[in-house]
C-alpha positions in Angstrom: 113.4 91.6 102.9 110.0 90.6 101.9 108.6 91.5 98.2 106.5 94.9 98.1 104.3 93.1 96.1 103.2 91.0 98.5 102.9 93.6 100.5 101.1 95.7 98.5 98.5 92.8 97.5 98.4 92.3 101.7 96.9 96.2 101.6 94.7 96.6 99.3 92.9 92.9 99.9 92.4 94.5 103.5 91.0 97.9 101.8 88.7 95.9 99.0 87.3 94.0 103.0 86.8 97.3 104.0 84.9 98.2 101.4 87.1 100.7 99.4 89.3 100.6 96.3 92.2 102.4 97.2 93.7 105.1 94.9 98.0 105.3 94.0 99.6 107.9 93.7 103.1 107.5 92.3 105.5 110.1 92.3 109.1 110.5 90.3 111.7 112.1 91.7 113.6 113.5 88.5 117.1 115.1 89.3 117.5 112.4 92.2 120.0 110.9 89.8 121.8 114.0 90.2 121.9 113.5 94.1 123.1 110.5 94.1 126.1 110.3 91.3 128.1 113.2 92.9 126.9 112.1 97.1 127.0 109.3 96.9 124.3 106.4 97.6 124.1 107.3 101.9 123.1 110.7 100.6 120.9 109.4 98.1 119.2 107.2 101.5 119.2 110.1 103.5 117.5 112.9 100.7 114.7 109.3 100.2 113.7 108.8 103.5 113.8 112.3 104.4 111.2 112.6 101.4 108.8 109.5 102.3 108.2 111.6 105.6 107.4 114.3 104.1 105.5 113.3 101.5 103.5 110.3 104.0 102.9 113.3 107.0 101.8 115.5 104.0 99.3 112.6 102.7 98.0 112.3 106.4 99.7 109.2 107.2 98.8 107.2 103.8 101.1 104.0 103.7 103.9 104.8 101.5 106.8 103.0 99.8 109.8 104.2 97.3 110.8 102.1 94.6 113.9 101.9 92.8 116.0 105.0 93.4 113.5 108.3 92.4 110.0 106.7 93.1 107.4 106.8 95.6 104.4 105.6 95.9 101.3 106.7 98.4 98.4 104.4 98.6 95.3 106.6 99.3 92.9 106.1 101.5 89.1 106.5 101.0 89.0 109.7 102.4 91.1 110.9 98.8 88.5 112.3 96.4 90.0 113.5 93.1 90.1 117.4 94.7 91.9 116.7 98.2 94.5 114.0 95.8 95.1 117.3 93.0 95.4 119.5 96.5 97.8 117.2 97.9 99.9 117.0 94.2 99.6 120.7 94.5 101.9 121.0 97.9 104.0 117.9 97.2 105.1 120.5 93.5 105.9 122.9 95.8 107.2 121.4 99.0 110.0 118.8 97.6 111.7 121.0 96.0 112.5 122.7 99.1 113.5 120.1 100.6 116.0 118.6 97.9 117.7 122.1 97.8 118.8 120.8 101.3 120.5 118.0 100.2 122.2 120.5 97.6 119.6 118.8 94.8 117.7 120.3 92.0 113.8 118.3 91.6 111.6 118.3 89.3 108.6 115.8 90.7 106.5 113.8 87.9 103.3 112.8 89.2 100.6 110.4 88.4 97.8 108.7 90.1 96.4 105.0 89.3 93.5 103.9 90.3 93.0 100.2 91.0 91.5 98.4 88.6 89.2 95.2 89.6 89.9 93.9 85.8 93.1 93.9 86.7 94.0 94.0 90.2 96.9 93.9 92.0 98.6 93.3 88.8 97.7 96.1 86.9 99.5 98.4 89.6 102.7 96.8 90.2 103.2 97.2 86.1 102.3 101.1 86.3 105.0 101.0 89.5 107.6 99.1 87.7 107.4 100.9 84.2 109.6 103.9 83.7 107.9 107.0 83.1 107.6 107.7 79.8 108.6 110.7 78.4 107.8 113.1 75.2 109.3 112.5 72.1 112.7 113.6 71.5 113.4 114.2 75.9 116.8 113.0 76.4 116.9 110.7 79.5 120.5 111.3 80.3 
């Protein structure tokens, strides 16, 4: 399997060559770990596939990939201004928990939008993708 960093760099380079700077929507599927614990890896894989397809469709076919068990990354193209991005987040905030119910899972999606920074380059985006979500002080992670 190719390293996602190489593929990400190729997509970013192609977008920059076309004159656009990408933005990234990072979705953490809080609660998906319970699906794996209760129903197994196969069920989690089916859920992730269904979720990626739903997210990609909602985002108008933007490139979408997973990182780990419970993180989806959407590469937003130039057509996504802030208003359209927030509308997408609002739709997904409502739709993803309904999708998870069909897998007997209680899901609370969390969203981050990261804009491409010329200074940090692809390495800055990768740092955001691989970094675990920061939790408010005192929140239990178990």
